C-alpha positions as CSV (number, residue, x, y, z in Angstrom):
1,X,163.2,19.4,88.0
2,X,163.9,15.9,85.6
3,X,161.6,13.7,85.2
4,X,161.6,10.6,86.8
5,X,159.1,7.8,87.3
6,X,156.6,8.5,90.2
7,X,157.8,6.0,92.8
8,X,160.9,7.6,93.1
9,X,158.9,10.6,94.8
10,X,157.8,10.7,98.5
11,X,154.5,11.2,99.1
12,X,156.0,15.1,100.1
13,X,157.4,15.8,96.9
14,X,154.4,15.1,95.2
15,X,152.3,16.9,97.2
16,X,154.3,19.9,96.8
17,X,154.6,19.4,92.9
18,X,150.8,19.5,93.0
19,X,150.2,22.3,94.8
20,X,152.9,24.3,92.4
21,X,150.7,23.0,89.8
22,X,148.1,24.7,90.8
23,X,149.1,28.3,91.8
24,X,150.3,28.3,87.8
25,X,147.2,26.9,86.5
26,X,145.2,29.5,89.1
27,X,148.0,32.2,88.0
28,X,147.5,31.4,84.1
29,X,143.6,31.5,84.9
30,X,144.1,35.0,86.5
31,X,145.8,36.5,83.2
32,X,142.9,35.1,81.4
33,X,140.1,37.0,83.0
34,X,142.2,39.9,83.7
35,X,142.5,40.0,79.5
36,X,139.4,39.1,79.1
37,X,138.3,42.5,81.9
38,X,136.5,39.8,83.2
39,X,138.3,40.7,86.6
40,X,138.2,44.4,88.0
41,X,140.8,44.0,91.2
42,X,142.4,41.6,93.2
43,X,146.0,41.3,93.1
44,X,147.2,37.9,93.5
45,X,149.7,37.1,96.3
46,X,151.5,34.1,97.3
47,X,149.3,32.2,99.8
48,X,146.2,34.3,98.9
49,X,144.5,37.4,97.3
50,X,143.9,41.4,98.3
51,X,139.8,41.8,98.5
52,X,138.3,42.8,95.6
53,X,136.5,41.6,92.3
54,X,137.5,38.4,91.6
55,X,136.2,36.2,90.0
56,X,136.3,32.5,91.3
57,X,135.1,30.6,88.0
58,X,133.9,31.4,84.6
59,X,130.9,32.7,84.7
60,X,131.0,33.2,88.8
61,X,131.2,37.1,89.8
62,X,131.3,38.1,93.5
63,X,131.1,41.9,94.8
64,X,133.5,41.9,97.8
65,X,132.7,46.0,98.9
66,X,135.9,47.8,100.9
67,X,134.5,50.4,104.1
68,X,134.2,53.5,102.8
69,X,136.7,55.7,103.4
70,X,136.3,58.7,105.9
71,X,136.5,61.9,103.1
72,X,133.9,59.7,101.1
73,X,131.9,59.8,104.0
74,X,131.9,63.5,104.6
75,X,130.8,64.5,101.6
76,X,127.7,62.1,101.5
77,X,127.1,64.0,104.5
78,X,128.0,67.7,102.6
79,X,125.4,66.8,100.2
80,X,123.2,65.8,102.2
81,X,123.2,68.9,104.1
82,X,123.2,71.1,100.5
83,X,119.6,68.9,99.4
84,X,118.1,69.5,103.1
85,X,119.1,73.1,103.1
86,X,117.4,73.2,98.9
87,X,114.6,72.2,101.2
88,X,114.4,74.3,103.2
89,X,114.9,77.2,100.9
90,X,112.4,76.0,98.4
91,X,110.3,75.9,101.2
92,X,111.4,79.6,102.3
93,X,110.8,81.0,98.4
94,X,106.7,79.3,98.4
95,X,106.1,81.5,101.4
96,X,107.4,84.1,100.8
97,X,105.8,83.8,96.9
98,X,102.7,83.7,98.8
99,X,103.1,86.0,101.4
100,X,104.0,88.8,98.0
101,X,101.0,87.6,95.9
102,X,98.7,88.4,98.4
103,X,99.6,91.5,99.3
104,X,100.2,93.0,96.0
105,X,96.6,91.0,95.5
106,X,95.5,93.6,98.7
107,X,97.1,96.9,96.6
108,X,95.4,95.8,93.7
109,X,92.3,95.7,95.3
110,X,92.9,98.8,97.3
111,X,93.5,100.4,94.0
112,X,90.4,99.4,92.5
113,X,88.3,101.1,95.2
114,X,87.5,104.4,94.2
115,X,87.7,107.3,96.6
116,X,84.6,109.3,97.7
117,X,84.8,112.5,96.5
118,X,84.5,115.2,99.6
119,X,81.6,117.4,98.9
120,X,82.0,121.2,97.8
121,X,81.3,122.9,100.8
122,X,78.0,125.0,100.8
123,X,79.5,127.5,102.9
124,X,81.3,128.8,99.9
125,X,78.0,130.1,98.0
126,X,77.6,133.7,99.1
127,X,74.4,134.3,96.9
128,X,71.9,131.5,96.2
129,X,72.5,130.5,92.4
130,X,71.1,132.0,89.1
131,X,71.0,135.7,90.1
132,X,70.7,137.7,86.8
133,X,69.8,141.1,85.9
134,X,65.8,141.5,84.0
135,X,65.9,141.2,80.1
136,X,64.6,144.7,80.3
137,X,67.2,146.3,82.3
138,X,69.9,148.2,80.9
139,X,72.9,146.4,79.3
140,X,70.4,143.2,79.1
141,X,70.6,139.6,80.8
142,X,73.9,139.2,83.0
143,X,74.9,138.2,85.5
144,X,74.0,140.0,88.9
145,X,77.6,141.1,90.5
146,X,75.8,143.8,92.7
147,X,74.0,140.7,94.5
148,X,77.4,140.6,95.8
149,X,79.7,142.3,98.1
150,X,82.4,144.1,96.7
151,X,84.5,142.2,99.5
152,X,83.6,138.6,98.3
153,X,83.4,138.7,95.0
154,X,86.8,137.7,94.4
155,X,85.5,134.1,96.0
156,X,82.4,133.9,93.5
157,X,85.1,134.3,90.4
158,X,87.6,132.1,91.9
159,X,84.3,129.0,92.5
160,X,83.6,129.2,89.0
161,X,86.1,127.5,88.5
162,X,84.8,124.6,89.7
163,X,85.3,121.5,88.0
164,X,82.1,119.6,87.3
165,X,81.3,115.8,89.1
166,X,82.3,113.3,86.8
167,X,78.7,111.8,85.1
168,X,76.9,108.8,87.0
169,X,73.9,106.7,86.8
170,X,72.8,107.9,89.7
171,X,72.9,111.7,89.3
172,X,69.8,113.5,88.3
173,X,69.2,114.1,84.1
174,X,65.3,115.0,84.3
175,X,62.3,116.7,86.3
176,X,59.8,117.2,86.3
177,X,56.8,119.0,88.1
178,X,53.1,117.6,87.1
179,X,51.5,121.2,88.5
180,X,53.0,124.0,86.9
181,X,54.1,121.7,83.6
182,X,57.9,121.8,83.5
183,X,60.0,119.1,82.1
184,X,63.5,120.0,81.4
185,X,66.9,118.3,82.1
186,X,69.3,118.7,84.5
187,X,72.7,119.8,84.4
188,X,75.8,119.1,86.6
189,X,76.5,122.8,87.8
190,X,74.7,126.1,88.4
191,X,76.7,128.4,87.0
192,X,76.2,131.2,84.1
193,X,76.6,129.0,81.8
194,X,74.6,126.0,83.2
195,X,71.5,127.2,83.3
196,X,71.6,128.7,79.7
197,X,71.2,124.6,79.0
198,X,67.9,123.7,82.0
199,X,68.0,123.6,85.6
200,X,71.2,123.1,87.3
201,X,72.4,121.0,90.0
202,X,74.8,122.8,92.6
203,X,78.2,120.9,93.0
204,X,78.3,119.1,96.4
205,X,74.7,118.2,96.8
206,X,73.5,114.5,96.7
207,X,71.7,112.5,94.0
208,X,68.0,111.9,94.2
209,X,66.9,108.9,96.8
210,X,70.1,110.2,99.1
211,X,70.1,111.5,102.5
212,X,70.7,115.5,102.4
213,X,69.5,118.1,100.7
214,X,69.4,118.3,96.6
215,X,69.5,122.1,95.2
216,X,68.1,122.6,91.9
217,X,68.1,126.0,90.3
218,X,67.1,127.6,86.9
219,X,65.9,131.0,85.4
220,X,62.7,132.9,85.6
221,X,62.1,135.4,83.0
222,X,65.3,134.0,80.6
223,X,66.8,131.0,78.6
224,X,63.6,129.0,78.8
225,X,61.6,130.7,81.9
226,X,61.7,126.9,83.3
227,X,61.0,127.7,86.8
228,X,58.8,130.9,86.3
229,X,55.9,129.7,88.1
230,X,57.5,128.1,91.2
231,X,55.2,130.6,93.2
232,X,52.0,128.5,92.2
233,X,53.2,125.7,93.6
234,X,51.0,124.0,96.8
235,X,51.9,121.8,99.5
236,X,51.5,118.7,98.5
237,X,52.2,119.0,95.1
238,X,55.1,116.1,93.4
239,X,58.3,117.1,91.8
240,X,59.7,113.8,90.0
241,X,63.6,113.8,89.6
242,X,64.4,110.6,87.1
243,X,67.8,108.9,86.8
244,X,69.4,106.4,84.6
245,X,68.6,104.0,87.2
246,X,65.4,105.0,88.5
247,X,62.6,107.7,89.3
248,X,62.2,109.7,92.3
249,X,58.8,111.2,94.0
250,X,59.4,114.3,95.9
251,X,56.2,116.1,98.1
252,X,56.0,119.5,98.1
253,X,56.1,120.9,101.7
254,X,57.0,124.5,101.8
255,X,57.2,127.7,99.2
256,X,59.1,130.9,100.6
257,X,60.4,134.0,99.0
258,X,64.2,135.1,100.9
259,X,67.1,137.5,99.8
260,X,69.7,136.9,97.4
261,X,72.1,136.5,100.3
262,X,70.1,133.8,102.9
263,X,72.2,131.0,101.6
264,X,71.3,128.9,104.4
265,X,68.3,127.4,103.0
266,X,70.9,125.5,101.2
267,X,72.5,123.6,103.9
268,X,72.8,119.9,104.1
269,X,69.7,117.8,105.9
270,X,69.6,114.8,107.7
271,X,65.9,113.5,105.1
272,X,66.6,113.0,101.8
273,X,65.1,116.8,100.7
274,X,65.2,118.8,97.1
275,X,65.3,122.3,97.3
276,X,63.7,124.2,94.1
277,X,65.5,128.0,93.4
278,X,64.7,131.0,90.9
279,X,64.8,135.0,91.5
280,X,62.0,136.7,91.9
281,X,59.6,138.5,91.4
282,X,59.1,138.1,87.0
283,X,61.0,140.7,85.8
284,X,62.6,142.3,88.8
285,X,64.7,139.2,90.3
286,X,65.7,141.2,93.6
287,X,65.4,138.4,95.4
288,X,64.2,134.7,95.2
289,X,61.8,132.3,95.3
290,X,62.5,129.0,97.6
291,X,60.6,125.5,97.0
292,X,61.1,122.2,99.3
293,X,60.0,119.1,98.7
294,X,60.8,115.3,100.8
295,X,61.0,112.3,99.4
296,X,58.4,110.3,99.2
297,X,58.6,106.8,100.6
298,X,57.9,103.8,98.3
């Protein structure tokens, strides 16, 4: 457009020129903002602009948020669902882990409980312990197999292999009988080898102080003659048994002579009883002397 004096333009032409000038300045400003990174989105069009991030004036920034798309909405919902499932899974793992740990602890505690050992049945004994031939017999001292019926000898031989119970602080370790000057160790088991070492406790009988019939035996004319004078004990005499924890006193209430096969004297009892057994008579050994005593009340 050629230059003309202002007076040559009508009002409408002047307004059109000013509008064109403003549009040009706006385009230049937006181009400058775009080059300098001060505008992120937005496209200038004739007569207006599209929504976006537009800087109207230097130093002024305005965010125009476009509505979220359906895809973004579904993605957000999916992420929320995953988070919920993760929380539920974590809770399940914690609950299951606690239950598993509880079961492991329970099994460990059960494993630490020592099983109650079943005592060897007294009925397996076919003759009373301590039987042997006298020292003056032909062939000398040896176990007296003649006391055992022939058909039962294999059973007696198998009983020799019964394992000796593991020692515990509650088992008898020593016996004293003041009335006949006995002071001897107590050994677990009453086989031939055990009775060489002292007084033997019959396998499966209770410990001192416990209810039941505690059976002890020893020789009378060999291996120390520990029980040689059992026949001299009287009612009211005391028998003292020692464990590693304490001592127990029993009071004699019976003294009798029985046959070797009268194994009923070893039968269990409801009260705390000790039964002492040895061969009898001295240097003959074809019978047994049996002394019983009951636990003295504390």
